[in-house]
Structures are given as structure tokens and as C-alpha cells.
N, C-alpha and C positions, 0 to 999 in steps of 0.2 A: 883867921877871915873865913867865913864859912862858903862853900863853893854854891853856887847855883845849879838847882835840879835842871837836869838837861831834858828837853820836850821830846816826847817820843816820836819817830819819824812821821813825814805826812803820809798819808794815802795817796794812790795815785792819781791824777788829775782825770784822766779819761781812760778807759779800756773797755772798748765798744765789745771786744770779744769776749770778755767776763760777765756780759750783760744778759742773761735767758729772759724771753718774752712768751707770755704766754696768748693763746688767740683770745678775741673778744667775746665776751659775754654778753648778749643783748635780752633785757627782760621789762616790757612797759616802758619803754624811752629810758630808763637806766642803762649806763653800760659799765663793766669792770674789765680791767685789764691788770696784769701783774707782771712786776720784774725782779728777778732774783739774780745775785751777785755774791759769790763765795768772796772775793776781794773788797769791792767797794763798800761803802760806808752809806747809810739811810739818807743821810742829806746829801749825798752825790745823788741817790737814786731819785730822790724827792725834787731836785732841781733840774731835771731831766727836760727838755723842751716837750717833749712827749707827753709830760702830765701838767705842763704848766695850767689848762684850764682845769684840771679837775675838779672837782665840788669837795672831795675827801683824797687825802693820800694817806692811806691806812699802812702803818709800817712796823715791823718787828726785826730785830738782830739776835743772833746768838754767836758769840764768839769765844775763842780759847781763853782763859783766865790765867793770869801770872800766878794767882794762888795756889796752893798746895794743899791737899786735905792732911789733917792732924792726925787722923784715925789710920793707925799703922795698917796696912795690907800687905799682901803678897802680890796683886796686882794694882799697876799705877792706873788709876781711872782720871782721866783728864775732867776739870772743871771747867764750865763755862760762864761766860756773862751774858746774862739775857735782858731784854727791854722790850717796849712796844710803844705806839704812840697812835692813838684813835682817829687824831686829826677830825673830831666831831662826829665821828660815828662810833658811837657807845656799843663797847665789847668787842669793836673790830679789831684792834690790835692786840688784844689778848687770845682771839681767835688764832691769828697768824703765830704766835710765840709759841701757842701750845702747839702749833702745826709744825715747828721748826723741832721741839723738842721731841715730838713724835716720830719724824722722820730721820730723826738724827744728824741734823744737818748744821753745818757751820757757815753763818754768812747772813745777807741781809735781804730782804724781801719787803717791797711796797707794793700794794695793790691801790690803783686809781680807782675813785667811781665818779661817774658823771651823773650826778641824780637828775632825773627826767621831770619830775614833777608828781611821780605816783610813789604813794608807800609800799613797799614790798613786802613788809613783814619779816618775818625770821628766815624765808628764803633767801634775805641777803646774805646773809652769813654762810649758807652753802655756795652761793656764787664767790664769796671772796676768798674759802677754803679750795674751791675747785680751781680756780684761774691763778692760785700761788701754787696749788698743789702740781698745775700744769708745768709751771716755771722751772720749780724745783726738780720735776721728773726731766727736764729737758738736759739739766745740767749732769743729773745722776746718770742718764743715758750717755751720755757723752763721756762721762767717768768709766762706765762699762764697756765702751767701745775702744777705749785707750786699754783698759786692763785686758779685753779679748784680743786685741792686737799684741800688746806683750804675750799675752799666754800663746797665741796662735804662732809665735816664734817658737816657742818649746816645743809644743804640741803640735803635730801637722794632722788637720782634719782630713778625713776621707772624701774622695769624691762624691760618694753616695750622700754623705751628711751635708756636705754644701748645697748640695742638687735639692735637697729636702728644705734646707733653711731658706734658699731664695724662693722655692716653690710657696713655702709656707708666707714667707714676706709678702710676696705678691697676692696672695689671698687676702691677708691683713690688710694691705693697702686697700684693695679694691671694697672689701667688708668696712673700712672705715671711711671710705668716702662715700659710700651709700650712708653709713650712719650720720655723716654730717650732714647730706642731703636730707635726710629723714627730720632731722631736729631743725633745720632751719625752716622745714615745711611746719612741721608742729608748733614751732613756736609762732610761726605766723598765723596759724589757726588758734591757737591759745588768745593771741593779742586782739584777734577779731572777735573772739567771744568775750574780750573782757574791755572792749573799745568803751561800751557804755558804762562801764563800772569806775567808780569813781570821780566821775564827773562833778558830782556833789560837793566834794572836797572833804569827806566826811571825817578824813584821816588826816593828821598833820603830822607830818616827818623834821624833824629838827635836823640842824645842821646845813643850813643854805638851802636856797631855793633854785630853782633854775640850775645851771651849769650847761655847759655845752654837751651835746651828743656823743662825743669821743670823735668825731669826723672820720668818714670812710666805714666801707662794710666789714664783715669778717674777714680776716687774714687766712687766707688757705695753707694749711699746712702740709709740709712737703714728708709726707711719711716714707718714702722709698729711701730714706737717709737713716732710718731708726732701726735700733736692734729690734728683732723679733719679740723679746721677752717687752721691753717698752710697747710696742704697738699691741700684744695680748693685755697689757695693763689699761691702755688707752680703749681697747673694746670693752673692757668691764667698765670702765667709767662712763662712755658713752652709752652703753646698755642702760646703767644707772640713770643716765640723764633723760633718757625716751621714756624709760618708766614713770618719772617723775611727773613729766609733762603730759604724759597719757592721763595722769591720775588728775592733775590739775585740770585738763580737759573734760573728763568725767565729771568732777565737781561742778563744773561751769553748764555742762548740761543738766544735770539735776537741777541746777537753781534755774536755767530756762524752763524745763518741765513745771516747776513749783510755780513760777512766775505766769505760765500759760493758763496752768487752772484755776488760780487767783483770777484772771482776768476772765473766763468762762463763768466761772461763779458770779462775779461782778456783772458782767452782761444779763446772766441769768436772772438776776434779782432786779436788776432794772426793766428787764422786759415784763417781768411778773408784775412790778408797780405799775406799769402803764396800763396793762390789762385789768388791774384791779380799779384804776381809776377810770378808765370808760365804764366801766361797771356801774360805778357811782353816780356819773353823769346819766346814765340812761334812765337809773332808778330815780334820781333827783328829777328828770323830767318828766317822768310818769306820775311822780307825786306831784307835780306842779299842774299835769292837766288835769288830775281828778279833783284837786284842789279847785282850779277854774269852773270845773263844771259845777261844783256845790255852790260855788259862790252863785252863780248865775241862776241856779234853781232857788237859791234864795232871796235874789232880788227880783225875780218874776212875781207879779201880785196874785194873791190867792184869788178864785174865782167867786165872787157874791153868792150868797147863797139866795136862792132862789124862793119867791112867794108862791109860787104853783106848784101843784103836786098831783100826780098821776096816779090813779086808783086802778087797777086791773083787775076786771072782773070777767071770768071766762077769757071769752076771745075778743071781749072788747075793753076799750080802754077809756077810761073816764077823767078828764081832767077837771081838778078842783083848783080853784082860784079864792085864796083867802081873800075877804073882801077888806079893802083899805079901811 
């Protein structure tokens, strides 16, 4: 009698400490947030209450595979099983899968998008990638801290190096706080400039309409507990975000300038049209007046020819009357 194949052990039901969350990204009423776990499954992350109202739960995973390469090699290269789920957001899952491979990370990542009714275009993939990267970086930062703590037991740093690191961290914490404030102000300015855009609904976005706004404001990050290397990476990432927003604002200002020029041209054309119409009215009135005078002259009876004639002789005039 053949033996039944045993099932693999079930994953842990809950492990909040192994879930790493990104801050919220808000863009034109759409909200993005990411969850990453090196141990939990995609289904577990998608079933969390905080993602229950998300319009799309885009996911990808990369886990070690039990298979081994058949090609002989002096170094053992681990193999991984990868996959993704778009959940209605086309190409979103593939974007996350490529990110896991690029960062050489093993685990599962889920990005929840709360659709706000305005189509974002290709920039939505940047938001998906950025918030997922932030969540994964938090896990990597924790690993770096553990490695640093282990190495610090073997190698004792000097007081000068520790002081420099503290000063550098304080400086980066201050800078990142300023970057967050700038990003919030710039996003509000960009949203105001785009407020009138898309009201006609010229674009249509698939994958559900509506969806909640994600609830709550942007969660403030505690940068004081992060290592300096992670803070430097976040500084570069936020600088790139500010640069993108500034470029979008510049595009909107160019559109506003073009609309204003078109409006001025239309007003000028309307004004010229009214002046031309007034000149035509005056000309028509004068023409009617002349026609009226001519008609009056034609209607008056002509003087009857007189039968009398006057003959002028020198200083005397003699009236000649034709006999009847």
C-alpha cells in the first residue's frame, strides 16, 4: 500500500513583528501603501484588515526553491520560486516581482491601492515601486542593524566615530523631516493645479471605480531609530520624489500659460468681431439715409414749364407771353 504524501507545514498564522509597512503615498485621491514580510505568505498579507477596503491588492513573492541546478558549479547558487498577482492592476504584479529580484530579497510583498477616481497613468507604477521599496528597505535596515550590533561586539568603535555617526544621524533626521514637509506642500500644490483636470472623465481606468481613500493622513516616520546608511538612501529617494513633483508642477504651469494665451486670442477675436459689426451698422444706416433722400426727390412733382419768357435787353427786361 502506497503512503500518502505529507503536506508541508502551515505558515505561522500571525506574526506582526515580521511585517514591515511603508508610509502612504497620496496622488490625486489615490492612495498607495505596501506591506512586506520575509516569512508570511501573500494570502496572509492580503487578508489583513488594513487592506480590506483596497481596490487592488497587488502582490509578488520570491521564496527559496527545493530544486537544485543540474549544471555543475563550484559555487552553490540558490534557486527561487517567484510569482505575482496583478489583482486588476495590469503589470503591477510583474513590477513587484522584478523589484524582489533586483533587490535579491526573499519574501512576499503586497501593495494596496485605493483608487480615487482619477487615472494616474504610468506614474502609478512609480508609486507601486517606491512604497514597496520603502517597506523592503525597513526590513533590510533591521538586518543591517543586527549585523552591525553583532560586529560591534567584536570590533569596538572609537568615541570619535560614534560622535560623528550621531551627528550625521541627527543631521539626516532633520533633513528628512524637511523633505517630508516639502513633499507634502508640493503635492498639495500639484493637486490644486490639477483640480480642474480630468473632470470631464476623458480617461477611463479599469479595475474598479471608487474604493476608499485609505483612511487617515500620512504616517510620520521615526527616522531617529534608523541607521545612517538607510537615512542616506531615503534622502536620495525623497530628493528624486521632489524633483518629479517639481517637473509635474512645471508642466501644469506651462498648460495654464497656453490656456491663458488661447483665452486672450479668443477675447481679441470677439472684440474685433464686435467692432466690425458696428462699422457695418453705421454704413448700412448711412446708405439707407441716402436712399431715402433720393426717393423723396423722385416723389416730388417737377415744375410745369411756364408759357411766359423774359427777354433781357440791356438794362431792361421784357416779358414775352405766348398767346394762348
